[in-house]
N, C-alpha and C positions, 0 to 999 in steps of 0.2 A: 505385840503378839501375846505376851503373858497376861496383860490386862484384859484382852479379848477372851482368852481362855477362862479367866476368873469370872468374867461377866456371864459367859455361857454356863459355867458351873453353878453360879448363883441362881440363874434363871431355871436351870434344870432342877436344882434343889427346891426352889420355890414351887414348881409344878409338882414335884414328888410329895412335898409336905401337904399341899392342897389335896392331892389325891388320897392321902392318909386320913384326912379329916372328913371324909364323906360320911353322911348319915342318912337314914331313910327319910323320905319326904312324903307328906300328904298334902294334896292340892284340894282346896275347897272351891266349889263352883261359885263364880262371881262374874257372870257375863255382863257386858254393857252393850245394850242394843242401841242402834242408831236408826230410828224410824222417823220420818218426817210426818208432821200432822197432815191428815187427810180424812175425807169422809166416805171411805170405801164402804164401811159397815152400816152407815146411815142409822145408827142406834139399835141395830139388831142384836139380840142376845146370842151369845156364843158360850158353850160350855168348854172350858179349858182344862186339860189334864197334862201333867208333865211326869215322865217316868224315866228312871235310870234302869234300863233293861240289860245292862252288861252283866254277864254271869260272873266275871272276875273283876274285882275293883282295882286290881293291879294294872297300872298304866304302862310301866316299862322300867328301864334301868338307866343308871348313870354310872360310868366307870368302865372298867375292863372286866367282863364277865368271867374271864379265866383267872384273874388275880384278885381284885377287890372291886366290888360294885355295890350299889344300893338299889333298893326298889323304890319306885315312885307309885303312889296309889292316889286315887281320887274317890273319896267316899262321902256320901251325903245320903243318909237314910231317906230323906225326902228332899229332892232338889228344889227347895223353896226359893232360892235365889233365881233359879231359871224360871220358875213359875211366876214370881213377882215381876221380873223383867219382861217376860213374854206378855203377861196380862197388861202391864203398863203400855207396851208397844201396841197391842191390839186396841186398847182404849184410844190411843193416839190415832189409830186408823179408823176410828168411828164405831167400834163395836162395844157392846155392853157385856163385859166379861163376868162370868160366874163359874164356880167349880163345875166340872163335868158331871152329868147325871144321865141316867137312862131316859129321862123325860126331855132332855135337851134336843130340840129339832136340829140345831147346828152345833157341831163340836169340832174341836181340834185337839188331837193328842200329839204331843211332842215327845219323842223318845231319844235319850242319849244312848246310842247303840254301840259306839266304840270310841275309846280314847287311847291313843298310843303316844308314848314319849320315850325316846332313846337318845342318850348322849354317850357315845362310845369313845373310849380313849384310843387315840392313835399315838404315834411316837411323840409328837409335840403339840397336838391339838385334841379337841373333842368335837367329833362330828355329830350333830344333833338332827333328829327328825321327829316331827310331831304330826299327828293326824287325828282328826275328829270326824265321826259320822253321826249325823242327827237324822232321825226319821220323823216324818210328819204324816198324819192320817187325818184328813178333813172329811166330815160327813155333813150332809144337809138333806134330810129326808132319805130318798133312795140313792142320791148321788154320793159317790165315794171317790176319794182321790188319795193316793199314797205315793210318797217319793222319799228317796234318801239324798241328803245333802252332805257333801264331803269337802273338807278343807284340809290343807297340809302346809307345812313349812319346814325348810331345811336350812342348816347353817353350820359354820365351823367357828369354834371359839378356842381361846387360849387356855381356859381353865374350866373346871367342872361347874355347871350352873347351880346356883343356889335355889332355895325354895321360891323366892320371889320371881326369879327369872322363869322357872318352870311353870309356876302358877300364871304368870303373865302370858306366856306362850299358849298354854292350854285354854285359858279363858278368852284370849283374843280369837283363837280358832273357833271356840264354841260360840262366841258372839257372832262371828262371821257366818257360821252355819245357820244359826237361828235367824239372822238378818236375811239370809237367802230364803229361808222358809217364808218369812213375812213379805218378801219381795216377789214371790212366785205368783204371777198373775192368774194362772189357772186355779191354784189353790184359793186365792182370795176371791176369785169369781164364784167358786162353789159356795164359799161361806157367805158371800154377800147377796146371793140370789134369794 
């Protein structure tokens, strides 16, 4: 009984010490898109634009907001990694990708509209929830199509997540949302006509 109490005390102390070491985290966009080679675009030119339209770059918090917590932010003045990955994926789909311009007949604008990440401390665990909203606006002449793509993930963990775990979760959800954009048959149909 005494050994069990000591073990629980050590585990509790370990969690408390980990909670004290929390520091603010910044996530960098690094999606990895999974698009299979196809000839949907048939070599047609498409103007691509990627924008982070979130008013607040704060993503969320980790810890106990009433005692000690940190903020998580995702900042990228120009989400170049998102642009590069999306351009590469569109090229695999058979499009000739160029930066968007007013002269482009076909265009796709991808917007990072919302990123949320919270990992709140409970008595013995951290309950995490992450959510990503990506918007897409496809134009081809007078045809226009706009849609929002949402992905989310929840989980329970024994310790507060570090930067790599937070980054992995957010970028995984961002990748899934952009993969959903590129898998949207209606959107691809507008761009390929």
